[in-house]
N, C-alpha and C positions, 0 to 999 in steps of 0.2 A: 353782190348777187346773195348770199347769204346773209347778210346783214340785213338787205334789202326785204329780203322775204321775211324775215323775222319782224322786222320795222314795221312791213306794211301790215301785216296778217294781227298780228299781237297789238302793238300799241295803235295804228292806224288804224283798223278796223275796230278795236274793242272803244276807241275814242269815238268813230260813227256810232255804232252802237250804244254809247250813251249820249249821244246827242237825238237816237232814237228813240231812247227812253221819255230824254226830254218832250220831243214832239207828243209821245202819248200822253205824258202829262196834261200838256196843252188842248191836247183835242178834249180830255176829259172835262179840263177848265171851261174850253170853251163849249161843251154839249149842257155843262152846268148852266154858263151864264146864258144860254138859249133856251134853257127848257126842255133839251130833247136827251132822251136814250144815247148815253154816249156809246154803248156797244151797238150801233148801229154801222158806226166807223168800218168796221170789220167786214163787212159786205161792197161798200163804197168801191166803187173802180173811176177808171179814165174812158173806160172804151167796152164795150158790148162783150169782147171774144178778150178780153184780158182781166187777169186773175185779178182779185178785189184786195183791199189796204190788208187785210190780214196775212191772206196769202202771201203779200210782198214782204213782209215783217218774216213771216216761218221762212220763206226764201234768202231772206238777208243774212238771215241767223243762220239758217243753213249753210251758205256760202262759206261764211267765214269760219266754224268751226268743223266743216270739212275739209276745206282747203287745208287747214294746220294737221286736222289726222293725214291725210293725203300725203300732205310733203314732209311728216316728220314717220310716217308710219305708224299712230298710235290712232288708239279707238275713240271715235265722236260719240258723246254721246246720243240717246236716241229719244227722239222727240214726237208724241205720236199724232202730231198737228191737229189738234181738239181743242187749241184756245178757244173759247167762245168771249169771251171780254178783254176792255181792254187793259186789265189787272192782270191777268191770264198771259197776254202779249208780252206786257214789262214784266214778267217771273221769266220768259223765256230768252226775253233779252239780257237781262241780269247774269240768267244761267250761262250764257253763251258767252259774256264778257268772261266770270268767271270762270270756264274752261279753258277760254283764251288767258287768261293771267296764270295758267298752270305752266305753261311755256317757255323756255330758257331760250334762245340764242343759239345755243348750244346741240339744242333739239333740228335744229334746219340743219345740220353741218352736213347731209345726204342732198340735204332737199334738189336740187337741182338736175341730178341724176335719177331721184325717182321717176318708175314709169309711172303714169300715170292715165285711170281707164274707169271708166262708170257705162253701167249699162244703156243708158241713152247714146252712145258713142258707137255701139255696136262692136266692140271687138280691137275699136281704133286706141292707140293709145298716144302719147304727149312724155317728153320729158319734165320734170318737175320745173324747171326754170319756162317751158314755151308753156306749161300749164296755168303755171301762179302769173303769165304777163296778160297772155290771151283769154284764160277761163276766168280765175278768179279775181279778181282786181274787174274787170268790167260786170262782170255777172254779180257782183254784190254791190259795184256801185249802179249798175242800171235796176236791184233793185230797193235797194237803199233811196235811190232820188224818187221810183213811181211811188214809193210811201209818200215821200214829199210832197209831192206834185197833188197827189189824192187828197192828202187834208187842208194845201193849199186849195186845191180847187174847190173844195166843201165850207173854206170861208176860215178855217184854222190862222190864227195870226199868226206866222213863220216867214222869217226871210233867213236874206242870204247868212247871216252870224248865226241863227239858229241851225242852219245846216252845216256850218263848217266848225262852230265852236270854236274855243280860245283857241289862239297860234301862236307858235313858240316865238316866244322874244327871245335875241339875237343879244349877247350882252356885247357893245361895240370895239372894247378895250381888248 
């Protein structure tokens, strides 16, 4: 379980955030090709009562960094959620990846037994193992996928390979 937590949060979430950075670059290129201001993407959404693209990116980053922080007992960097441009969102993504890259597998040695809470849970707690499976992973992918869907819905040419990124190739020998 501990190795899986480290691999998922540090390696896989970092990889997916790297893909998100490529989507942001693609969105900027799309806007340039179509001759409109790229930063309009930040306010676009899929439904009137759903967060816009910019907030989806912020929450995906926050979920990754706060999951690592909560599971290891370390402090996460604070972002003030003031990004107004795709460039500023890209900086947040790369800052989050850099933060995650600072962890080692040993940092997660006690992660499964950590007691996790957050203000929204109104005093309820979860073990680190349950938090990892029931909250961190689904919440990260919910916001990441929503960000992807917003860009696709608005014409940015992204496909499944853009979502998945490079896959690990096994050596059959």
